[in-house]
Chimera marker file (.cmm) of the C-alpha trace (Angstrom):
<marker_set name="trace">
<marker id="1" x="0.000" y="0.000" z="0.000" r="1" g="1" b="0" radius="0.5"/>
<marker id="2" x="2.886" y="2.357" z="0.770" r="1" g="1" b="0" radius="0.5"/>
<marker id="3" x="4.392" y="1.706" z="-2.656" r="1" g="1" b="0" radius="0.5"/>
<marker id="4" x="1.066" y="2.542" z="-4.311" r="1" g="1" b="0" radius="0.5"/>
<marker id="5" x="0.731" y="5.831" z="-2.415" r="1" g="1" b="0" radius="0.5"/>
<marker id="6" x="4.347" y="6.742" z="-3.159" r="1" g="1" b="0" radius="0.5"/>
<marker id="7" x="3.827" y="6.039" z="-6.868" r="1" g="1" b="0" radius="0.5"/>
<marker id="8" x="0.603" y="8.034" z="-6.903" r="1" g="1" b="0" radius="0.5"/>
<marker id="9" x="2.296" y="10.991" z="-5.196" r="1" g="1" b="0" radius="0.5"/>
<marker id="10" x="5.184" y="10.879" z="-7.679" r="1" g="1" b="0" radius="0.5"/>
<marker id="11" x="2.787" y="10.858" z="-10.640" r="1" g="1" b="0" radius="0.5"/>
<marker id="12" x="0.850" y="13.823" z="-9.272" r="1" g="1" b="0" radius="0.5"/>
<marker id="13" x="4.061" y="15.800" z="-8.772" r="1" g="1" b="0" radius="0.5"/>
<marker id="14" x="5.354" y="14.943" z="-12.246" r="1" g="1" b="0" radius="0.5"/>
<marker id="15" x="2.089" y="15.962" z="-13.870" r="1" g="1" b="0" radius="0.5"/>
<marker id="16" x="2.451" y="19.453" z="-12.371" r="1" g="1" b="0" radius="0.5"/>
<marker id="17" x="5.877" y="20.032" z="-13.934" r="1" g="1" b="0" radius="0.5"/>
<marker id="18" x="5.729" y="21.918" z="-17.237" r="1" g="1" b="0" radius="0.5"/>
<marker id="19" x="8.636" y="23.048" z="-19.340" r="1" g="1" b="0" radius="0.5"/>
<marker id="20" x="8.278" y="26.717" z="-20.213" r="1" g="1" b="0" radius="0.5"/>
<marker id="21" x="5.182" y="27.420" z="-22.227" r="1" g="1" b="0" radius="0.5"/>
<marker id="22" x="3.052" y="24.351" z="-22.844" r="1" g="1" b="0" radius="0.5"/>
<marker id="23" x="0.562" y="26.179" z="-25.065" r="1" g="1" b="0" radius="0.5"/>
<marker id="24" x="1.457" y="25.990" z="-28.750" r="1" g="1" b="0" radius="0.5"/>
<marker id="25" x="0.194" y="27.997" z="-31.700" r="1" g="1" b="0" radius="0.5"/>
<marker id="26" x="0.534" y="28.364" z="-35.463" r="1" g="1" b="0" radius="0.5"/>
<marker id="27" x="0.575" y="24.677" z="-36.416" r="1" g="1" b="0" radius="0.5"/>
<marker id="28" x="2.672" y="23.819" z="-33.341" r="1" g="1" b="0" radius="0.5"/>
<marker id="29" x="5.546" y="25.974" z="-34.618" r="1" g="1" b="0" radius="0.5"/>
<marker id="30" x="5.039" y="28.859" z="-32.205" r="1" g="1" b="0" radius="0.5"/>
<marker id="31" x="4.793" y="29.285" z="-28.462" r="1" g="1" b="0" radius="0.5"/>
<marker id="32" x="2.264" y="31.326" z="-26.518" r="1" g="1" b="0" radius="0.5"/>
<marker id="33" x="4.104" y="33.719" z="-24.221" r="1" g="1" b="0" radius="0.5"/>
<marker id="34" x="3.610" y="36.960" z="-22.330" r="1" g="1" b="0" radius="0.5"/>
<marker id="35" x="6.639" y="38.401" z="-24.152" r="1" g="1" b="0" radius="0.5"/>
<marker id="36" x="8.558" y="37.055" z="-27.151" r="1" g="1" b="0" radius="0.5"/>
<marker id="37" x="12.222" y="36.220" z="-26.657" r="1" g="1" b="0" radius="0.5"/>
<marker id="38" x="15.080" y="37.865" z="-28.545" r="1" g="1" b="0" radius="0.5"/>
<marker id="39" x="14.960" y="36.046" z="-31.888" r="1" g="1" b="0" radius="0.5"/>
<marker id="40" x="11.167" y="35.579" z="-32.075" r="1" g="1" b="0" radius="0.5"/>
<marker id="41" x="8.489" y="37.810" z="-33.569" r="1" g="1" b="0" radius="0.5"/>
<marker id="42" x="4.819" y="38.266" z="-32.810" r="1" g="1" b="0" radius="0.5"/>
<marker id="43" x="2.585" y="37.017" z="-35.601" r="1" g="1" b="0" radius="0.5"/>
<marker id="44" x="-0.874" y="36.413" z="-34.126" r="1" g="1" b="0" radius="0.5"/>
<marker id="45" x="-2.501" y="36.168" z="-30.702" r="1" g="1" b="0" radius="0.5"/>
<marker id="46" x="-3.224" y="32.886" z="-28.943" r="1" g="1" b="0" radius="0.5"/>
<marker id="47" x="-6.712" y="31.966" z="-27.761" r="1" g="1" b="0" radius="0.5"/>
<marker id="48" x="-5.559" y="32.712" z="-24.206" r="1" g="1" b="0" radius="0.5"/>
<marker id="49" x="-4.709" y="36.296" z="-25.187" r="1" g="1" b="0" radius="0.5"/>
<marker id="50" x="-0.955" y="35.732" z="-25.041" r="1" g="1" b="0" radius="0.5"/>
<marker id="51" x="1.398" y="36.445" z="-27.924" r="1" g="1" b="0" radius="0.5"/>
<marker id="52" x="2.071" y="33.719" z="-30.481" r="1" g="1" b="0" radius="0.5"/>
<marker id="53" x="5.841" y="34.007" z="-30.858" r="1" g="1" b="0" radius="0.5"/>
<marker id="54" x="7.417" y="32.540" z="-33.982" r="1" g="1" b="0" radius="0.5"/>
<marker id="55" x="10.962" y="32.275" z="-35.197" r="1" g="1" b="0" radius="0.5"/>
<marker id="56" x="11.351" y="34.237" z="-38.443" r="1" g="1" b="0" radius="0.5"/>
<marker id="57" x="11.841" y="31.079" z="-40.538" r="1" g="1" b="0" radius="0.5"/>
<marker id="58" x="8.355" y="29.846" z="-39.580" r="1" g="1" b="0" radius="0.5"/>
<marker id="59" x="6.494" y="33.062" z="-40.393" r="1" g="1" b="0" radius="0.5"/>
<marker id="60" x="4.495" y="32.848" z="-43.597" r="1" g="1" b="0" radius="0.5"/>
<marker id="61" x="5.358" y="35.159" z="-46.451" r="1" g="1" b="0" radius="0.5"/>
<marker id="62" x="2.703" y="36.652" z="-48.664" r="1" g="1" b="0" radius="0.5"/>
<marker id="63" x="3.188" y="38.191" z="-52.048" r="1" g="1" b="0" radius="0.5"/>
<marker id="64" x="0.793" y="40.632" z="-53.641" r="1" g="1" b="0" radius="0.5"/>
<marker id="65" x="1.120" y="38.983" z="-57.033" r="1" g="1" b="0" radius="0.5"/>
<marker id="66" x="0.731" y="35.201" z="-57.346" r="1" g="1" b="0" radius="0.5"/>
<marker id="67" x="3.381" y="33.384" z="-59.335" r="1" g="1" b="0" radius="0.5"/>
<link id1="1" id2="2" r="1" g="1" b="0" radius="0.2"/>
<link id1="2" id2="3" r="1" g="1" b="0" radius="0.2"/>
<link id1="3" id2="4" r="1" g="1" b="0" radius="0.2"/>
<link id1="4" id2="5" r="1" g="1" b="0" radius="0.2"/>
<link id1="5" id2="6" r="1" g="1" b="0" radius="0.2"/>
<link id1="6" id2="7" r="1" g="1" b="0" radius="0.2"/>
<link id1="7" id2="8" r="1" g="1" b="0" radius="0.2"/>
<link id1="8" id2="9" r="1" g="1" b="0" radius="0.2"/>
<link id1="9" id2="10" r="1" g="1" b="0" radius="0.2"/>
<link id1="10" id2="11" r="1" g="1" b="0" radius="0.2"/>
<link id1="11" id2="12" r="1" g="1" b="0" radius="0.2"/>
<link id1="12" id2="13" r="1" g="1" b="0" radius="0.2"/>
<link id1="13" id2="14" r="1" g="1" b="0" radius="0.2"/>
<link id1="14" id2="15" r="1" g="1" b="0" radius="0.2"/>
<link id1="15" id2="16" r="1" g="1" b="0" radius="0.2"/>
<link id1="16" id2="17" r="1" g="1" b="0" radius="0.2"/>
<link id1="17" id2="18" r="1" g="1" b="0" radius="0.2"/>
<link id1="18" id2="19" r="1" g="1" b="0" radius="0.2"/>
<link id1="19" id2="20" r="1" g="1" b="0" radius="0.2"/>
<link id1="20" id2="21" r="1" g="1" b="0" radius="0.2"/>
<link id1="21" id2="22" r="1" g="1" b="0" radius="0.2"/>
<link id1="22" id2="23" r="1" g="1" b="0" radius="0.2"/>
<link id1="23" id2="24" r="1" g="1" b="0" radius="0.2"/>
<link id1="24" id2="25" r="1" g="1" b="0" radius="0.2"/>
<link id1="25" id2="26" r="1" g="1" b="0" radius="0.2"/>
<link id1="26" id2="27" r="1" g="1" b="0" radius="0.2"/>
<link id1="27" id2="28" r="1" g="1" b="0" radius="0.2"/>
<link id1="28" id2="29" r="1" g="1" b="0" radius="0.2"/>
<link id1="29" id2="30" r="1" g="1" b="0" radius="0.2"/>
<link id1="30" id2="31" r="1" g="1" b="0" radius="0.2"/>
<link id1="31" id2="32" r="1" g="1" b="0" radius="0.2"/>
<link id1="32" id2="33" r="1" g="1" b="0" radius="0.2"/>
<link id1="33" id2="34" r="1" g="1" b="0" radius="0.2"/>
<link id1="34" id2="35" r="1" g="1" b="0" radius="0.2"/>
<link id1="35" id2="36" r="1" g="1" b="0" radius="0.2"/>
<link id1="36" id2="37" r="1" g="1" b="0" radius="0.2"/>
<link id1="37" id2="38" r="1" g="1" b="0" radius="0.2"/>
<link id1="38" id2="39" r="1" g="1" b="0" radius="0.2"/>
<link id1="39" id2="40" r="1" g="1" b="0" radius="0.2"/>
<link id1="40" id2="41" r="1" g="1" b="0" radius="0.2"/>
<link id1="41" id2="42" r="1" g="1" b="0" radius="0.2"/>
<link id1="42" id2="43" r="1" g="1" b="0" radius="0.2"/>
<link id1="43" id2="44" r="1" g="1" b="0" radius="0.2"/>
<link id1="44" id2="45" r="1" g="1" b="0" radius="0.2"/>
<link id1="45" id2="46" r="1" g="1" b="0" radius="0.2"/>
<link id1="46" id2="47" r="1" g="1" b="0" radius="0.2"/>
<link id1="47" id2="48" r="1" g="1" b="0" radius="0.2"/>
<link id1="48" id2="49" r="1" g="1" b="0" radius="0.2"/>
<link id1="49" id2="50" r="1" g="1" b="0" radius="0.2"/>
<link id1="50" id2="51" r="1" g="1" b="0" radius="0.2"/>
<link id1="51" id2="52" r="1" g="1" b="0" radius="0.2"/>
<link id1="52" id2="53" r="1" g="1" b="0" radius="0.2"/>
<link id1="53" id2="54" r="1" g="1" b="0" radius="0.2"/>
<link id1="54" id2="55" r="1" g="1" b="0" radius="0.2"/>
<link id1="55" id2="56" r="1" g="1" b="0" radius="0.2"/>
<link id1="56" id2="57" r="1" g="1" b="0" radius="0.2"/>
<link id1="57" id2="58" r="1" g="1" b="0" radius="0.2"/>
<link id1="58" id2="59" r="1" g="1" b="0" radius="0.2"/>
<link id1="59" id2="60" r="1" g="1" b="0" radius="0.2"/>
<link id1="60" id2="61" r="1" g="1" b="0" radius="0.2"/>
<link id1="61" id2="62" r="1" g="1" b="0" radius="0.2"/>
<link id1="62" id2="63" r="1" g="1" b="0" radius="0.2"/>
<link id1="63" id2="64" r="1" g="1" b="0" radius="0.2"/>
<link id1="64" id2="65" r="1" g="1" b="0" radius="0.2"/>
<link id1="65" id2="66" r="1" g="1" b="0" radius="0.2"/>
<link id1="66" id2="67" r="1" g="1" b="0" radius="0.2"/>
</marker_set>
């Protein structure tokens, strides 16, 4: 019984640990943050109201004239 309770406690603690921002955006290529880090740019807003921060290589490019 002690082993079961110890395992249950460990699983509860591990489920609370998150690495940075768990919320993703823009086809899982961006991260929802309060403030974008140095090499990221704001593209859209997340559903939570935070900024969707993308690295420049993942930002879509639009041209006015189709090829």
